[in-house]
N, C-alpha and C positions, 0 to 999 in steps of 0.2 A: 387274429389268427391267420388271415390270408397273407399278412405281411411276412410271416415265417414260412410260407409255402415255397419250396425249392422250385424255381422256374425251369430248371433243366429237366425236371420230371416231364414237363410238357414236350420238350424236344424228343426225349426218348419215347414218350407215348406216341407222338406223331410218327417217328421212325418205325416203331413196332406195328402200328396200325397199317402203315403203307406196306411194310414187308409181309405181314401175315394175312392181311385182308385182301390185298391185291398183288398176288405173287408174280404177275407178269411185268410189273413195273420195274424199270431199270433207273438207277439214280442218275445216269447220264442222259436220260430223256429230256428233251428241251421243253421247258415250261413256258417260256416267253422269249420272243425275239424283239430286241429293242434296236431300232435304227439309230445310228450315231451320226453326228454332224459330219464326221469324216467320210461317211459313205459306208463304213463297215457296219456289220450287224452284230450286236452283242447278244449271244445266246445264253440265257439263264437256264441252267438245268435244275431239276428237282433237288439234287444234292446241294447245289449252290444256294438255293432258297432256304433250305433247312439249316445250313451252316450260318447263313446271314441272320436268320431268326435267332439262332442260338447265340450269336455274338451280341445281339440286342439284349437277350436275356442275361448274358455275362455282364454287360454294362449296368443293368438294373441290380444284379447281385452284388457288384462292386459297390454301388451306391448304398445298398442295404447293409453291406459289411462295415460301413463307416459309422453306423449307429452304435452307441454304447448303452444298450438297454440290457435288462436281465434276460430278454428273449433272444439276444443275438447269439449266445452260445447254443441255444436250441436250434436256431436257424442254421448255424454251421454244422451242427450234428446231423440235421436232416440232409444237408447238401452232401456231407460225407457218406451217408447211407445210400443216397442216390448214386454217387460215384462208384461205391463198392458194388452195388447191384448191377450197374451198367458194365463194370469191369468183368464181373462174373458172366454176364450175358455175352460180352465180347469174346471171352475165352471158351465158353461152352456151347453157344448157339451158332450153328453154321450161317444163318441168315444175318447175323451181326458182324460177320467177318468181312466188312467192307471198309474202304477208306473213309467214307462218309461217317460211319459209326466211330471209327478210330479218331477222326477229327472232333466229333462230338464228345468223345471220351476225354480227349486232351483239353477241350474247353472246360469240361466239368472239373478236371484236375486243377486247372488254373483257378477256377472258382473256389475250390476247396482250399488250396494252398494260399491264395490271396485272402480269402475270408478269415482263415485262422491267423495268418500273419498280421493282418490289419487289427484283429481283435487283441492279439498279444501286444502289439505296439501301443494300442490305445490303453490297454490295461497297465502297461509299464509306465505310460505317461501319467496315468491317474494315480499311481502308487506314490504315496508321500511317506517319507521317512522322517521320524521325529529327529530333531537336532540332538546330537550327542552332547551330554554334559561335559563341561570343561574338565580336564584332568585335574585331580586334586594335587595341590603342591606338596 
């Protein structure tokens, strides 16, 4: 059952927990400074970290989409529901009107479209058509 869990629900839950439980936090706040060999400092923001985590989730979801089990359609349906709920939140909740949320929404859309298209492609490949009988002379 956990294999069917839509991982993007975690990304949106983290976003909502940060936005609603700590209202003073800004997505451009620096989370970590990484000194580079060139002497520059790479500043990783809170929004960057959440987007990176979501991209990791996207990779796992793409791997899950390649399975051809009976539960894969249910998995894609759950991912579609998460995307629709996030889209509604983006359109109706003022705290979700940020570029970080929009990028999360785009990643979720890619997950949904990629998952359904991989499933359709795999189903088409698995479809076998019986040979047509020769025409009668």
